[in-house]
C-alpha positions in Angstrom: -17.6 10.0 -17.9 -19.4 13.4 -17.1 -18.9 16.4 -19.2 -17.6 19.3 -18.1 -20.2 20.9 -18.3 -22.4 18.4 -16.1 -19.2 18.6 -13.5 -19.6 22.7 -13.5 -23.0 21.9 -12.9 -22.8 19.8 -9.9 -20.2 21.1 -7.8 -21.8 24.4 -8.1 -25.2 23.5 -6.6 -23.6 21.8 -3.5 -21.3 24.9 -3.4 -24.6 26.8 -2.9 -25.3 24.0 -0.1 -22.1 25.5 2.1 -23.0 27.5 5.2 -22.9 31.4 5.0 -20.7 31.0 8.2 -17.9 29.4 6.2 -17.9 32.3 3.4 -14.8 34.0 5.0 -12.5 36.0 2.9 -8.5 35.3 3.0 -6.6 38.9 3.1 -4.5 36.9 0.5 -4.5 34.5 -2.2 -5.8 31.2 -0.2 -2.6 28.5 -1.8 -4.2 25.1 -2.5 -1.8 22.1 -2.5 -2.7 19.8 -5.5 -1.1 17.3 -7.9 -0.8 17.4 -11.5 -2.1 16.3 -14.5 -5.9 15.6 -14.4 -5.9 17.0 -10.9 -4.1 20.2 -11.7 -7.0 20.1 -14.8 -10.1 19.7 -12.3 -8.5 22.1 -9.6 -7.8 25.3 -11.8 -10.9 24.8 -14.6 -13.5 23.9 -12.0 -12.8 23.1 -7.9 -11.3 26.3 -7.2 -13.5 29.1 -9.3 -16.7 27.1 -7.5 -15.2 27.6 -4.3 -14.0 31.4 -4.9 -18.3 31.8 -5.8 -19.6 29.6 -2.6 -17.2 31.3 -0.4 -15.4 34.8 -1.7 -12.1 33.4 -0.9 -9.8 34.1 -3.9 -7.7 31.2 -4.0 -5.0 29.8 -6.1 -3.2 25.9 -6.7 0.3 24.2 -6.1 1.1 21.7 -8.5 3.5 19.0 -6.6 3.6 16.2 -4.9 3.2 15.0 -1.1 7.1 15.1 -0.8 6.9 19.0 -2.1 4.4 19.8 0.4 6.5 18.6 2.9 9.1 20.0 2.0 7.7 23.9 1.6 6.3 23.6 4.7 9.6 23.0 6.5 10.9 25.6 5.0 8.6 28.1 5.5 9.5 27.5 9.4 7.3 30.1 10.9 5.5 31.1 7.4 4.2 28.4 6.0 2.9 28.9 2.2 0.4 26.8 2.6 -2.6 27.1 5.3 -4.0 23.3 4.3 -1.8 20.2 4.1 -3.0 17.3 1.5 -1.1 14.5 1.3 -1.3 10.4 1.7 -2.4 10.3 5.8 1.8 8.2 6.4 3.0 11.6 5.2 0.5 13.6 6.9 1.9 11.8 10.0 5.2 13.2 9.6 4.7 16.2 9.7 2.0 15.8 12.0 4.5 14.4 14.7 7.2 17.8 13.8 4.2 19.7 15.0 2.9 21.7 12.1 -0.3 20.7 12.5 -3.2 21.6 14.2 -6.7 20.0 15.1 -9.1 20.9 13.1 -12.0 23.2 14.4 -15.2 20.6 13.4 -17.8 23.8 13.8 -16.4 25.1 10.6 -16.4 21.8 8.9 -20.0 20.6 9.2 -19.6 18.2 6.5 -17.1 16.0 8.6 -20.2 14.9 10.5 -21.5 12.6 7.7 -17.5 11.2 6.8 -17.2 7.7 7.1 -16.0 5.2 10.2 -12.1 6.0 10.7 -11.5 9.4 8.0 -11.7 11.3 10.8 -8.4 11.1 12.8 -8.4 10.5 16.5 -8.1 14.2 18.4 -9.7 15.6 15.5 -6.2 15.7 14.1 -6.7 15.6 10.0 -9.2 13.8 8.2 -8.9 11.7 5.1 -11.1 13.3 2.6 -10.1 11.6 -1.0 -10.4 7.7 -0.7 -8.5 5.6 -3.7 -9.2 2.1 -2.6 -6.3 -0.6 -3.6 -7.2 -4.0 -5.0 -5.4 -6.7 -7.1 -5.3 -6.0 -10.8 -4.3 -8.5 -13.4 -4.3 -8.9 -17.0 -7.1 -11.5 -17.9 -5.2 -12.4 -21.1 -2.3 -13.5 -18.8 -3.8 -15.1 -16.5 -5.3 -18.4 -15.7 -6.6 -18.9 -12.4 -7.8 -15.0 -11.2 -7.1 -14.3 -7.5 -8.9 -14.2 -4.5 -6.7 -13.5 -2.3 -4.0 -11.6 -1.1 -2.5 -14.7 0.0 -2.7 -15.7 -3.7 0.3 -13.8 -4.6 2.6 -16.5 -2.4 0.3 -19.5 -3.2 -0.8 -19.5 -7.2 2.4 -20.2 -8.9 1.9 -19.0 -12.0 2.3 -15.4 -10.5 5.9 -16.2 -9.2 8.4 -13.5 -10.9 5.1 -12.3 -12.9 4.6 -9.7 -9.8 4.4 -5.6 -10.1 4.7 -3.9 -6.5 5.5 -0.2 -5.5 9.1 1.2 -4.4 9.0 2.0 -0.7 9.0 5.3 -1.3 5.8 5.5 -2.3 2.5 4.6 -0.1 2.2 1.7 -1.3 5.0 -0.5 -0.7 4.3 0.6 3.2 0.7 -0.4 3.2 1.7 -3.9 1.5 4.1 -4.3 3.9 2.3 -4.3 6.4 0.0 -6.0 5.1 2.3 -9.2 5.2 3.0 -8.3 8.5 -1.1 -8.5 9.1 -1.5 -11.7 7.4 1.3 -13.5 8.2 2.8 -12.1 11.4 2.3 -10.4 14.4 0.6 -7.5 13.0 0.8 -4.9 10.9 4.2 -3.7 12.6 5.7 -7.4 12.3 8.5 -6.0 10.1 10.6 -9.0 10.1 7.9 -11.6 9.3 6.9 -8.8 6.3 10.4 -8.6 4.7 10.9 -12.2 4.9 7.1 -12.8 2.9 8.0 -10.4 0.7 11.6 -11.5 -0.4 9.5 -14.4 -1.1 8.2 -13.0 -4.1 11.3 -12.0 -5.8 12.0 -11.4 -8.7 9.2 -8.8 -8.9 9.0 -5.5 -10.9 9.1 -2.1 -8.7 7.1 1.4 -9.9 7.7 4.2 -7.9 3.7 5.2 -8.8 0.4 4.1 -10.0 1.2 5.0 -13.6 4.3 3.1 -13.6 2.4 -0.4 -12.3 -0.5 0.7 -15.1 2.3 1.2 -17.8 3.9 -2.5 -16.2 0.6 -4.2 -17.1 -0.5 -2.6 -20.7 3.3 -3.9 -21.7 2.8 -7.1 -20.3 6.0 -6.9 -18.4 4.1 -8.1 -15.2 0.6 -9.7 -15.1 -0.4 -8.9 -11.5 0.1 -6.3 -9.1 -1.9 -4.2 -5.8 -2.9 -0.8 -7.3 -5.8 1.2 -7.2 -8.9 1.2 -8.6 -8.6 5.1 -10.8 -5.6 3.4 -12.4 -7.6 -0.2 -13.6 -10.8 1.5 -14.7 -8.2 4.2 -16.6 -7.4 1.4 -18.6 -10.7 -0.4 -19.4 -11.8 2.5 -20.5 -8.2 2.5 -23.0 -9.9 -1.0 -23.7 -7.0 -2.9 -22.0 -7.4 -6.4 -20.8 -7.2 -6.0 -17.2 -9.4 -6.7 -14.0 -9.3 -5.9 -10.3 -10.9 -7.5 -7.7 -11.5 -6.7 -3.8 -9.5 -9.4 -2.1 -11.5 -11.9 0.5 -9.3 -9.9 3.9 -10.5 -6.2 2.3 -8.5 -3.8 0.3 -5.9 -1.2 1.4 -6.0 2.2 0.3 -4.5 5.4 -0.2 -6.3 8.1 1.7 -5.6 12.2 1.0 -5.4 13.5 4.5 -5.9 17.1 4.9 -4.9 19.0 7.9 -4.5 22.1 9.3 -0.9 24.3 8.8 -0.5 25.6 12.3 2.1 28.5 10.7 -0.2 29.3 8.1 -2.2 32.5 7.9 -5.0 31.4 6.2 -6.4 29.2 8.6 -10.5 30.1 8.4 -10.3 29.5 4.5 -8.5 25.9 4.8 -11.6 24.8 6.8 -13.9 26.1 4.4 -11.8 24.5 1.9 -11.7 21.2 3.6 -15.7 21.3 4.3 -15.8 22.2 0.4 -13.9 19.5 -0.4 -16.3 16.8 1.6 -19.6 17.9 0.8 -21.5 15.2 -0.8 -22.1 16.6 -4.7 -18.3 17.4 -4.6 -17.4 13.6 -3.4 -20.3 12.1 -6.2 -17.8 14.4 -8.9 -14.8 13.1 -7.7 -16.1 9.6 -7.7 -16.8 10.1 -11.3 -13.9 11.7 -12.3 -11.4 9.6 -10.2 -13.1 6.6 -9.5 -12.4 7.1 -6.2 -14.8 6.0 -2.8 -16.8 9.1 -2.1 -15.5 9.8 1.6 -18.9 11.4 2.9 -21.5 8.9 3.9 -24.1 11.3 1.6 -22.7 11.0 -1.6 -24.7 9.4 -4.5 -22.3 7.9 -7.1 -23.8 8.0 -10.7 -25.2 5.1 -11.8 -22.8 5.1 -15.1 -19.8 4.6 -12.5 -21.3 3.1 -9.0 -21.6 -0.6 -10.4 -18.0 -0.1 -11.2 -16.8 0.9 -7.7 -17.3 -2.3 -5.8 -16.3 0.6 -2.2 -18.6 2.7 -1.6 -21.2 3.2 1.0 -21.1 0.5 4.0 -18.5 -1.1 1.5 -16.3 0.7 3.1 -15.4 -1.3 5.8 -13.6 -3.7 3.9 -10.8 -1.2 3.9 -8.2 -2.1 6.1 -6.4 0.9 7.7 -3.3 1.4 9.7 -2.2 3.6 12.5 0.2 5.6 11.0 1.4 8.2 13.9 3.2 5.7 15.7 4.8 4.3 12.5 6.7 7.1 11.8 9.2 6.6 14.7 10.3 3.2 12.6 9.5 4.7 8.8 13.1 5.9 7.9 14.6 2.6 9.5 11.9 0.2 7.4 12.9 2.6 4.0 16.7 1.8 4.7 16.1 -1.7 4.9 13.8 -2.0 2.1 16.6 -0.4 -0.2 19.5 -2.5 1.2 17.5 -6.4 1.2 14.8 -5.7 -1.4 16.2 -2.8 -3.3 
């Protein structure tokens, strides 16, 4: 793992490459929503200071979850506390449908030209700037026949009763549900088929977030689960007997969507921040810290981490993506059905 000094140096070098035109000054502190734990630490100690040094924009973080950011934007009415939104794309789609976002001005985000295919939304309505692939992970000391395909969850009898899945409130569950429809039904919105297939996997352990999946694997409560590379490589760093693969059909992915909030008052700062975050060197450092796949095609992952990240560069094409803007119309119904039928 890189040292903090190396991280600071790399990001500082990247910040120097930001166009002078993006060195805007916000009239009030620019509020950056981000997650807790290691995320908040990196943002507060490194990213925010470097962003401010590069642009002159005084910033502060607000720590929470995607649902917290949604609530604050809604509650803000015509005066949102944020000018930029960060959250999984399915969550962003909900706010987008409610009219809280406006298209990106790509002239202010030159780094967007180097995003991998599929990461810039249609009509420039947001972009996915942090990509966390989800594969199939298992306990190597509890599984005799390692999985090769998503369908092995159904076809390999040794997984029966030993599977971990996300609760429907987690984006991972919605991704997996739509994957089941794609694999076994008429498509990713074939919800009836998806529910029928997921019921075939019962009983299984449900987790509300990736850390709970990791804990369940560590305890041996489950033997296999869809989970992101970040959690599994972190467990491997601790010596846990776990492995993860890219299933033959491809991987799912948590994709952090960045959008301009229509009711925010620091939109120039928001554009500058998004441009900074998807800078190739910043993306490379995020890969080193969080084991995420760089969104920028010009990013280079360190020699130490690169062999452990199969989804990067040209392999980004193996990410299975779904369209969320229309899915929001049935999202509440799907969640209610999951809670009633799956529990």
